ZADRENZA-981940 format. One line per field, with one value per residue (C-alpha): residue number from 1; residue in three letters; x, y, z. Coordinates in nm, 3 decimals. Each point is the difference from the previous one (the first is absolute). Layout:
<rs>
k <- [NUM/...]
r <- [ALA/...]
px <- [X/...]
py <- [Y/...]
pz <- [Z/...]
</rs>
This chain:
<rs>
k <- [1/2/3/4/5/6/7/8/9/10/11/12/13/14/15/16/17/18/19/20/21/22/23/24/25/26/27/28/29/30/31/32/33/34/35/36/37/38/39/40/41/42/43/44/45/46/47/48/49/50/51/52/53/54/55/56/57/58/59/60/61/62/63/64/65/66/67/68/69/70/71/72/73/74/75/76/77/78/79/80/81/82/83/84/85/86/87/88/89/90/91/92/93/94/95/96/97/98/99/100/101/102/103/104/105/106/107/108/109/110/111/112/113/114/115/116/117/118/119/120/121/122/123/124/125/126/127/128/129/130/131/132/133/134/135/136/137/138/139/140/141/142/143/144/145/146/147/148/149/150/151/152/153/154/155/156/157/158/159/160/161/162/163/164/165/166/167/168/169/170/171/172/173/174/175/176/177/178/179/180/181/182/183/184/185/186/187/188/189/190/191/192/193/194/195/196/197/198/199/200/201/202/203/204/205/206/207/208/209/210/211/212/213/214/215/216/217/218/219/220/221/222/223/224/225/226/227/228/229/230/231/232/233/234/235/236/237/238/239/240/241/242/243/244/245/246/247/248/249/250/251/252/253/254/255/256/257/258/259/260/261/262/263/264/265/266/267/268/269/270/271/272/273/274/275/276/277/278/279/280/281/282/283/284/285/286/287/288/289/290/291/292/293/294/295/296/297/298/299/300/301/302/303/304/305/306/307/308/309/310/311/312/313/314/315/316/317/318/319/320/321/322/323/324/325/326/327/328/329/330/331/332/333/334/335]
r <- [UNK/UNK/UNK/UNK/UNK/UNK/UNK/UNK/UNK/UNK/UNK/UNK/UNK/UNK/UNK/UNK/UNK/UNK/UNK/UNK/UNK/UNK/UNK/UNK/UNK/UNK/UNK/UNK/UNK/UNK/UNK/UNK/UNK/UNK/UNK/UNK/UNK/UNK/UNK/UNK/UNK/UNK/UNK/UNK/UNK/UNK/UNK/UNK/UNK/UNK/UNK/UNK/UNK/UNK/UNK/UNK/UNK/UNK/UNK/UNK/UNK/UNK/UNK/UNK/UNK/UNK/UNK/UNK/UNK/UNK/UNK/UNK/UNK/UNK/UNK/UNK/UNK/UNK/UNK/UNK/UNK/UNK/UNK/UNK/UNK/UNK/UNK/UNK/UNK/UNK/UNK/UNK/UNK/UNK/UNK/UNK/UNK/UNK/UNK/UNK/UNK/UNK/UNK/UNK/UNK/UNK/UNK/UNK/UNK/UNK/UNK/UNK/UNK/UNK/UNK/UNK/UNK/UNK/UNK/UNK/UNK/UNK/UNK/UNK/UNK/UNK/UNK/UNK/UNK/UNK/UNK/UNK/UNK/UNK/UNK/UNK/UNK/UNK/UNK/UNK/UNK/UNK/UNK/UNK/UNK/UNK/UNK/UNK/UNK/UNK/UNK/UNK/UNK/UNK/UNK/UNK/UNK/UNK/UNK/UNK/UNK/UNK/UNK/UNK/UNK/UNK/UNK/UNK/UNK/UNK/UNK/UNK/UNK/UNK/UNK/UNK/UNK/UNK/UNK/UNK/UNK/UNK/UNK/UNK/UNK/UNK/UNK/UNK/UNK/UNK/UNK/UNK/UNK/UNK/UNK/UNK/UNK/UNK/UNK/UNK/UNK/UNK/UNK/UNK/UNK/UNK/UNK/UNK/UNK/UNK/UNK/UNK/UNK/UNK/UNK/UNK/UNK/UNK/UNK/UNK/UNK/UNK/UNK/UNK/UNK/UNK/UNK/UNK/UNK/UNK/UNK/UNK/UNK/UNK/UNK/UNK/UNK/UNK/UNK/UNK/UNK/UNK/UNK/UNK/UNK/UNK/UNK/UNK/UNK/UNK/UNK/UNK/UNK/UNK/UNK/UNK/UNK/UNK/UNK/UNK/UNK/UNK/UNK/UNK/UNK/UNK/UNK/UNK/UNK/UNK/UNK/UNK/UNK/UNK/UNK/UNK/UNK/UNK/UNK/UNK/UNK/UNK/UNK/UNK/UNK/UNK/UNK/UNK/UNK/UNK/UNK/UNK/UNK/UNK/UNK/UNK/UNK/UNK/UNK/UNK/UNK/UNK/UNK/UNK/UNK/UNK/UNK/UNK/UNK/UNK/UNK/UNK/UNK/UNK/UNK/UNK/UNK/UNK/UNK/UNK/UNK/UNK/UNK/UNK/UNK/UNK/UNK/UNK/UNK/UNK/UNK/UNK/UNK/UNK/UNK]
px <- [0.718/-0.302/0.098/-0.247/0.047/-0.255/-0.051/-0.238/-0.135/0.037/-0.244/-0.203/-0.003/0.374/0.232/-0.001/-0.222/0.153/0.394/-0.118/-0.237/0.353/0.236/-0.155/-0.065/0.375/-0.002/-0.261/0.330/0.232/-0.082/0.042/-0.119/-0.156/-0.411/-0.073/-0.310/-0.142/-0.149/-0.260/-0.348/-0.066/-0.218/0.288/0.246/-0.171/-0.173/0.331/0.141/-0.178/-0.024/0.378/-0.015/0.260/-0.247/0.149/-0.094/-0.168/-0.157/-0.192/0.243/-0.074/-0.105/0.181/0.234/0.275/0.206/-0.187/-0.160/0.060/0.092/0.273/-0.274/-0.297/-0.165/-0.205/-0.254/0.135/-0.181/-0.334/-0.069/0.030/-0.160/0.083/0.130/0.225/0.139/0.383/0.071/-0.359/-0.126/-0.071/0.326/0.157/-0.254/0.082/0.380/0.002/-0.206/0.276/0.292/-0.149/-0.087/0.288/0.202/-0.249/0.025/0.420/-0.078/-0.176/0.226/-0.226/0.214/0.444/-0.029/-0.211/0.071/-0.200/-0.069/0.004/-0.294/-0.108/0.138/-0.219/-0.332/0.078/0.082/-0.376/-0.162/0.138/0.281/0.302/0.247/0.373/0.037/-0.005/0.334/-0.136/-0.335/0.129/0.258/-0.309/-0.202/0.304/0.047/0.390/0.169/0.328/-0.030/0.160/-0.113/0.222/0.006/0.179/0.058/0.198/0.149/-0.024/0.388/-0.141/0.163/-0.184/-0.078/-0.123/-0.124/-0.169/-0.112/-0.003/-0.224/-0.343/-0.227/0.105/-0.015/0.379/-0.019/-0.084/0.265/0.283/-0.210/-0.181/0.340/0.150/0.340/-0.283/-0.146/0.314/0.126/-0.287/-0.048/0.425/-0.079/-0.376/0.205/0.299/-0.275/-0.161/0.349/-0.022/-0.371/0.098/0.284/0.232/0.396/0.017/-0.186/0.226/-0.196/0.093/-0.168/-0.106/0.077/-0.355/0.269/0.169/0.263/-0.066/0.049/0.328/0.093/-0.225/0.008/-0.376/-0.200/0.103/-0.223/0.293/0.206/-0.307/-0.164/0.118/0.364/-0.113/-0.265/0.325/0.198/-0.303/-0.043/0.289/0.074/-0.304/0.215/-0.172/0.274/-0.180/0.209/-0.067/-0.166/0.101/-0.115/-0.342/0.085/0.320/-0.049/-0.272/0.275/0.212/-0.320/-0.114/0.345/0.002/0.168/-0.269/-0.346/-0.226/-0.069/-0.141/-0.143/-0.066/-0.359/-0.257/0.169/0.350/-0.013/-0.277/0.108/0.268/-0.159/-0.215/0.149/0.180/-0.279/-0.327/-0.209/0.153/0.033/-0.122/-0.136/0.064/-0.075/0.331/-0.131/-0.345/-0.089/-0.145/0.146/-0.129/0.072/-0.116/0.064/0.168/-0.288/-0.310/-0.361/0.037/-0.301/0.113/-0.002/-0.204/-0.263/0.182/0.208/0.327/0.111/0.326/0.100/0.285/0.058/-0.304/0.150/0.321/-0.143/-0.186/0.336/0.168/-0.276/0.050/0.332/0.012/-0.289/0.203/0.308/-0.281/-0.050/-0.388/-0.202]
py <- [-2.541/0.263/0.289/0.237/0.353/0.251/0.374/0.259/0.229/0.246/0.329/-0.085/0.389/0.075/-0.160/-0.358/-0.145/0.195/-0.102/-0.317/-0.052/0.141/-0.176/-0.369/0.107/0.062/-0.351/-0.160/-0.047/-0.290/-0.303/-0.131/-0.196/0.274/0.060/0.326/0.059/0.402/0.029/0.281/0.148/-0.163/0.177/0.263/-0.204/-0.113/0.336/0.131/-0.275/0.076/0.349/0.066/-0.282/-0.299/-0.159/-0.354/-0.308/0.004/-0.313/-0.017/-0.216/-0.378/-0.053/-0.378/-0.166/0.291/-0.261/-0.014/0.368/0.122/0.294/0.304/0.245/-0.019/0.236/-0.057/0.231/0.156/0.272/0.159/0.012/0.354/0.267/0.152/0.270/-0.014/0.348/0.040/-0.117/-0.126/-0.207/-0.263/-0.011/-0.047/-0.288/-0.143/0.007/-0.077/-0.346/-0.062/0.052/-0.242/-0.284/-0.017/-0.003/-0.293/-0.200/0.030/-0.179/-0.209/-0.142/0.105/0.276/0.024/0.348/0.317/0.351/0.255/0.308/0.343/0.105/0.308/-0.053/0.325/-0.109/-0.369/0.110/0.176/-0.326/-0.076/-0.180/-0.017/0.071/0.136/-0.140/-0.339/-0.149/0.081/-0.170/-0.273/-0.061/-0.030/-0.239/-0.266/0.061/0.094/0.278/-0.108/0.188/0.338/0.169/0.045/0.226/-0.058/0.165/0.052/0.254/-0.017/-0.174/-0.277/0.122/-0.147/0.202/-0.252/0.163/-0.180/0.208/-0.048/0.282/0.114/0.243/0.114/0.420/0.082/0.133/-0.336/-0.205/-0.027/-0.093/-0.276/-0.130/-0.304/-0.239/-0.294/0.186/0.083/-0.355/-0.182/0.263/-0.111/-0.336/0.020/0.244/-0.278/-0.269/0.242/-0.041/-0.376/-0.031/0.258/-0.248/0.258/-0.127/0.209/0.119/0.316/0.198/0.365/0.195/0.376/0.175/0.229/0.365/0.189/-0.099/-0.353/0.168/0.154/-0.226/0.123/0.356/-0.044/-0.244/-0.326/-0.253/-0.071/-0.093/-0.134/-0.226/0.020/-0.113/-0.287/-0.117/-0.014/-0.235/-0.234/-0.076/-0.018/-0.236/-0.189/-0.001/0.272/0.138/0.427/0.312/0.333/0.201/0.215/0.376/-0.008/0.282/-0.213/-0.301/-0.033/0.082/-0.307/-0.239/0.143/-0.036/-0.358/-0.052/-0.148/-0.156/0.128/0.238/0.056/0.342/0.170/0.151/0.074/0.278/-0.028/-0.361/0.041/0.377/-0.150/-0.286/0.198/0.234/-0.312/-0.204/0.185/-0.108/-0.400/-0.032/-0.301/-0.001/-0.377/-0.121/-0.194/-0.282/-0.145/-0.358/0.072/0.325/0.287/0.260/0.359/0.277/0.311/0.315/0.115/-0.031/0.308/0.101/0.282/-0.218/-0.311/-0.049/0.199/-0.236/0.138/-0.251/-0.123/-0.418/-0.062/-0.029/-0.191/-0.185/-0.016/-0.166/-0.213/-0.121/0.013/-0.219/-0.259/-0.043/-0.080/-0.180/-0.246/0.007/-0.211/-0.314/-0.098/-0.288]
pz <- [-0.213/0.056/0.328/0.055/0.093/0.146/-0.134/0.272/-0.236/0.309/0.050/-0.301/-0.067/-0.030/-0.292/0.141/-0.257/-0.261/0.088/0.060/-0.375/-0.152/0.184/-0.081/-0.380/-0.060/0.209/-0.186/-0.264/0.173/0.007/0.363/0.279/0.200/0.067/0.124/0.207/0.092/0.253/-0.029/-0.133/-0.289/-0.206/0.015/-0.161/-0.228/-0.121/0.021/-0.197/-0.264/0.042/-0.007/-0.317/0.184/-0.049/0.214/0.010/0.313/0.167/0.359/0.301/-0.035/0.305/0.027/-0.261/-0.014/-0.130/-0.337/-0.093/-0.309/-0.061/0.148/0.141/0.312/0.217/0.263/0.196/0.267/0.260/-0.066/-0.365/-0.104/-0.135/-0.384/0.133/0.309/0.193/0.112/0.387/-0.003/0.309/-0.291/-0.188/0.359/0.041/-0.308/0.074/0.330/-0.169/-0.279/0.222/0.241/-0.211/-0.135/0.238/0.119/-0.313/0.076/0.330/-0.106/-0.285/-0.266/-0.067/-0.042/0.003/-0.072/-0.144/0.201/-0.187/0.157/0.285/0.206/0.320/0.115/-0.087/0.151/0.268/-0.009/0.017/0.375/-0.161/0.204/-0.346/0.005/-0.321/-0.227/0.107/0.393/-0.046/-0.210/0.270/0.276/-0.235/-0.008/0.315/0.011/0.083/-0.183/-0.273/-0.138/-0.286/-0.344/-0.211/-0.439/-0.234/-0.335/-0.239/-0.346/-0.008/0.253/0.267/0.354/0.281/0.279/0.316/0.349/0.233/0.381/0.061/-0.236/0.001/0.359/0.039/-0.004/0.338/0.119/-0.240/0.301/0.244/-0.255/-0.050/0.180/-0.027/-0.056/-0.243/-0.271/0.087/-0.123/-0.256/-0.115/-0.040/-0.214/-0.192/-0.018/-0.096/-0.233/-0.205/-0.015/-0.120/-0.279/-0.125/0.094/0.011/0.315/0.224/0.182/0.198/0.107/0.294/-0.020/0.333/0.160/0.061/-0.251/-0.080/0.171/0.372/-0.045/0.292/0.223/-0.064/-0.204/0.124/0.270/-0.226/-0.227/0.344/0.199/-0.266/-0.384/0.086/0.232/-0.243/-0.287/0.224/0.108/-0.398/-0.083/0.277/-0.142/-0.312/-0.205/-0.226/0.151/0.024/0.177/0.109/-0.287/-0.023/-0.227/-0.236/-0.146/0.032/-0.277/-0.278/0.069/0.016/-0.318/-0.178/0.173/0.340/0.125/-0.060/0.231/0.235/0.406/0.028/0.334/-0.141/-0.317/-0.167/0.080/-0.226/-0.234/-0.137/-0.169/-0.125/-0.131/-0.138/-0.202/-0.064/0.039/-0.280/0.083/0.380/0.139/0.389/0.092/0.329/0.173/0.290/-0.097/-0.062/-0.346/-0.305/0.049/-0.288/-0.055/-0.254/0.187/-0.097/0.186/-0.161/-0.219/-0.001/-0.266/-0.198/0.042/-0.299/-0.242/-0.150/0.062/0.289/-0.028/0.051/0.016/0.398/0.026/-0.324/0.279/0.274/-0.180/-0.194/0.377/0.145/-0.336/0.059/0.381/-0.029/-0.323/0.285/0.260/-0.018/-0.023/0.026]
</rs>
C-alpha cells in the first residue's frame, strides 16, 4: 500500500532544500511503500539536486492515478517562481515558504497526503507579508480548525536514550508565561503527551509534569501556580486514567526522565523543555505537532542562513523528522 508524505522546502534561501535532498538521498537506498511529494520552487529544487551531486530521480506530481504512480520522489511548484538568487529573509522567499506550507496542509486535509514534514521558515519575514504568524505549529492548527494541539520535541543521545517534551506554551514572552498557563491547557497537553506514547507504540505512557517556578513553588513560597493550576490539572488527568505525576522541579526532573523513569514530559514553557532536549539531541531533534488530523513533523533547527548554499548543512534532523513521519504513517490504517 502506497503512503504519500509531503515535504515543504521552507525558506528557499535557508538550508531546508539542501537538508531535504540530502535526507532523501539516504532514504533512496531503502525499499518501502512510501512516496514523497516535495513542495516548493521546482527550478531551485532541480538545480540544487544537480549541483550537490545528489541526482535523485525527481518526477512531476501525477495529478491522478496516484496508486499507479511509478517512482518515489515527486515535486510540484508551490508559490511564485523564484529568481536564480534569493536574498535571505526576502519577501519572495517568505511567499514561497508559505505557499508550500499551505499547499502541503491542504493536501493532507483533502486526503492526498498522509502527512507533511516541514522545513524551517523565517517567522519575521512571513510577518512582514502581513500574515499573522506565530509559528508553523500554530498556523497548521488554524488551517486544520483545531485548538487541541501541542508542540512536542523529541531527541535522543548516541546511546538511543530519548527525551520527549510536550509544551503547554510555545512562543510566549517569559513575562507572559504564567498568564498563558491554564488548567485546561495543561490537562490537554498531558492527554496529548500520553497519546503520543501510544502512537509511538511504547510499552507504557508515563508522563511527568514540570512545575513553573523554581523548586515547583515550594508549597506556595515561590509562586502559587503549582497549587492553583498545575496540581489540579494533574489530578484531573489522573482521574481520567492517565499515568501522570508531578509537578516536579524542572531542574531535577529531566535527570529521572533521561534515565527512563518517565516516557514523556509536559513542560510549562519553551526553554524549560527544550534546553535539556537540545543538550542531548541537538543534531537530530524533531518537532512533532500533536493533535492535528494529519501527521506533521519538522527538523528542530532554523534556516541557518550562515551556511545556506555551501553544502555544509547536516541532514540528520530532517532525516529523523522524515523517519518519525514514516513510523507514524505506517502505524495508521489507510484506505
